[in-house]
C-alpha positions in Angstrom: 234.0 -53.8 -39.6 234.9 -56.8 -37.4 232.3 -55.7 -34.9 229.7 -55.5 -37.6 230.5 -59.0 -38.8 230.4 -60.4 -35.3 227.0 -58.9 -34.6 225.7 -60.2 -37.9 227.0 -63.7 -37.1 225.5 -63.6 -33.6 222.1 -62.7 -34.8 222.2 -65.3 -37.6 223.3 -68.1 -35.3 220.6 -67.2 -32.7 217.9 -67.1 -35.4 219.0 -70.5 -36.8 219.0 -72.1 -33.3 215.6 -70.8 -32.4 214.1 -71.8 -35.8 215.6 -75.3 -35.5 213.9 -75.8 -32.1 216.8 -78.1 -31.1 215.9 -80.1 -27.9 218.0 -82.9 -26.5 216.3 -86.2 -25.6 215.3 -86.5 -21.9 215.2 -89.8 -20.0 211.5 -90.2 -18.9 212.3 -93.5 -17.0 215.1 -96.0 -16.6 215.4 -99.3 -14.8 218.9 -100.5 -14.0 217.6 -103.1 -11.5 220.5 -102.5 -9.1 220.0 -102.1 -5.3 219.4 -98.5 -4.4 222.3 -98.9 -1.9 225.1 -101.0 -3.3 225.3 -104.3 -1.4 227.7 -106.4 -3.5 224.9 -108.9 -4.2 223.6 -109.3 -7.7 220.7 -111.4 -6.5 219.1 -108.4 -4.8 218.0 -105.3 -6.6 215.1 -102.9 -7.2 212.2 -102.9 -9.7 211.6 -99.2 -9.2 213.0 -96.8 -11.8 216.5 -95.6 -11.1 215.6 -92.4 -13.1 212.2 -90.9 -13.6 208.8 -92.6 -12.9 207.2 -95.8 -14.2 205.6 -99.1 -13.3 207.1 -102.5 -14.1 205.2 -105.8 -14.1 205.5 -109.4 -15.4 203.3 -110.7 -18.1 201.7 -114.0 -19.0 202.7 -116.0 -15.9 206.4 -115.6 -16.1 208.5 -115.6 -12.9 210.9 -112.7 -12.3 213.8 -112.3 -9.9 217.1 -110.4 -9.8 220.2 -112.0 -11.4 223.6 -111.3 -12.9 223.7 -108.2 -15.2 227.4 -108.4 -16.0 227.9 -108.0 -19.7 225.0 -105.4 -20.1 225.7 -101.7 -20.7 225.1 -101.0 -17.0 228.1 -99.1 -15.7 227.7 -100.5 -12.1 230.6 -102.6 -10.8 230.1 -106.3 -11.4 229.2 -107.2 -7.8 226.3 -104.7 -7.9 225.2 -105.1 -11.5 221.8 -106.8 -11.2 219.4 -107.5 -14.0 215.8 -108.8 -14.2 215.8 -112.5 -14.8 212.6 -113.9 -16.5 211.7 -117.6 -16.7 208.6 -119.9 -16.7 207.7 -119.1 -20.3 204.6 -120.8 -21.8 204.7 -124.5 -22.8 205.5 -125.2 -26.4 202.8 -124.0 -28.9 200.9 -121.8 -26.4 200.8 -118.2 -25.3 202.3 -116.6 -28.4 203.2 -113.0 -27.7 201.8 -113.0 -24.2 204.7 -113.7 -21.8 207.4 -111.3 -20.8 207.9 -107.9 -19.2 205.7 -104.8 -19.3 206.4 -101.2 -18.3 204.2 -98.1 -18.1 205.6 -94.6 -18.5 203.9 -91.3 -18.8 205.1 -89.3 -21.9 203.0 -86.2 -21.0 204.8 -83.2 -22.4 207.1 -85.2 -24.6 207.2 -86.5 -28.2 209.7 -88.5 -30.4 209.5 -91.4 -28.0 212.3 -94.1 -28.0 212.7 -97.2 -26.0 215.9 -99.1 -25.4 217.0 -102.1 -23.3 219.8 -104.8 -23.0 218.9 -108.5 -23.2 220.5 -111.8 -22.6 218.9 -115.1 -23.7 219.8 -118.6 -22.4 220.3 -121.5 -24.8 216.8 -123.0 -24.3 214.8 -119.7 -24.0 212.6 -118.3 -26.9 214.9 -116.8 -29.5 212.4 -114.3 -30.8 211.4 -111.2 -28.8 208.5 -109.0 -29.9 208.3 -105.4 -28.7 204.8 -104.0 -28.4 203.2 -100.8 -27.2 199.8 -99.6 -26.1 198.2 -96.2 -26.2 196.2 -97.0 -23.0 197.9 -99.1 -20.4 195.0 -98.4 -18.0 192.5 -100.3 -20.1 191.1 -103.6 -18.6 192.4 -105.3 -21.7 195.0 -103.1 -23.4 195.3 -103.2 -27.1 199.0 -104.2 -27.8 200.4 -103.1 -31.1 203.3 -104.9 -32.6 206.5 -103.0 -33.0 210.0 -104.4 -33.9 210.9 -108.0 -33.3 214.4 -109.3 -32.4 215.9 -112.7 -33.0 218.9 -113.8 -31.0 221.4 -116.6 -31.5 222.9 -117.9 -28.3 226.6 -117.9 -27.9 227.6 -118.5 -24.3 226.8 -116.9 -20.9 227.5 -113.2 -20.7 228.6 -113.1 -24.4 224.9 -113.5 -25.3 224.0 -110.0 -24.2 222.7 -107.8 -26.9 223.0 -104.2 -25.6 221.2 -101.2 -26.8 218.2 -102.7 -28.5 216.3 -99.7 -29.7 212.8 -99.0 -31.0 212.1 -95.6 -32.5 208.5 -94.6 -31.9 208.7 -91.0 -33.1 206.3 -91.9 -35.9 203.6 -93.0 -33.5 201.6 -89.8 -32.8 199.4 -91.5 -30.2 202.4 -92.0 -27.9 203.2 -88.3 -27.8 202.0 -86.4 -24.7 200.3 -89.6 -23.4 200.1 -90.2 -19.7 198.9 -93.8 -20.3 201.6 -95.1 -22.6 202.7 -98.7 -22.1 205.4 -100.9 -23.5 206.4 -104.6 -23.3 208.7 -107.3 -24.6 207.2 -110.8 -25.1 208.2 -114.2 -26.4 207.1 -114.9 -29.9 206.9 -118.1 -31.9 209.9 -118.7 -34.1 207.8 -120.7 -36.6 204.1 -120.3 -37.3 203.1 -122.5 -34.3 206.2 -123.1 -32.2 208.9 -121.4 -30.1 212.4 -121.9 -31.2 215.4 -122.2 -28.8 218.0 -119.5 -29.1 220.8 -122.0 -29.5 220.5 -124.1 -32.7 221.2 -127.4 -31.1 219.0 -126.9 -28.1 215.4 -127.7 -27.5 213.0 -125.0 -26.4 212.1 -125.2 -22.6 209.9 -122.9 -20.5 212.7 -122.9 -17.9 214.9 -121.0 -20.3 215.7 -117.5 -19.2 215.9 -113.9 -20.4 217.9 -111.3 -18.6 216.8 -107.7 -19.1 218.7 -104.6 -18.1 218.9 -100.8 -18.6 215.3 -100.3 -19.8 215.2 -96.7 -20.9 212.4 -94.5 -22.3 213.3 -91.2 -23.8 211.5 -88.3 -25.4 212.0 -84.6 -26.4 210.0 -81.8 -25.0 207.0 -80.9 -27.1 207.8 -77.6 -28.9 205.6 -74.6 -28.0 204.4 -72.8 -31.1 206.7 -69.9 -31.8 206.4 -66.7 -33.9 207.4 -67.0 -37.5 211.2 -66.8 -36.9 211.9 -67.5 -40.5 210.2 -64.2 -41.4 211.8 -62.4 -38.5 215.2 -63.7 -39.6 214.8 -62.6 -43.2 213.7 -59.2 -42.0 216.7 -58.9 -39.7 219.1 -59.9 -42.4 217.5 -57.4 -44.8 217.8 -54.6 -42.2 221.4 -55.4 -41.5 222.3 -55.5 -45.1 220.7 -52.1 -45.6 222.4 -50.7 -42.5 225.9 -51.8 -43.4 225.8 -51.4 -47.1 
């Protein structure tokens, strides 16, 4: 009797697992900005992905360099924990949602796309970050579609890191199985016409800085159409019930 129950349970669990089509998320690309070979220098690093494939570029005339990533979710030791430091934002009242950081990642073969990153904002930097995506990053003038926006209030130094900012794009069908997907984070006006500094008592300045770290794009493998496992499962259960009745 025990053997019969065990067989029944094994078949049932297998059927449920196949029917559910459970697939863990895969990292399509990740940037940790650390030097490929640790060198105990946060001011050196790499703009190439540490995992997967992708292309990173500055947007809207900002200046980028490597800087301190301590306080982000990067597990690297502090001496080697670099981030991407962004400065030279537009002058007040110009360039809304144009200046920041862009990355292109192929999602071919994947769906349920999610994007995550860590961000630190200095006192005078823009307090509002707009996430955008495009379905064709190869276009001469890509169409950037607004996603989530994030507002930060400066505290102090490394305490101003906000880790694990996440955008769920699983509802955007056009990003599934798309070799030309593109994403970016850009500075957005805090009022209808003006940038707002991230610290309440500060004045916005283009020399303010963002630090970005641990940019990660994930997705799940697109499911291949399977036979009707629901019908097969019901049939198996019926046959077993009849066999062991």
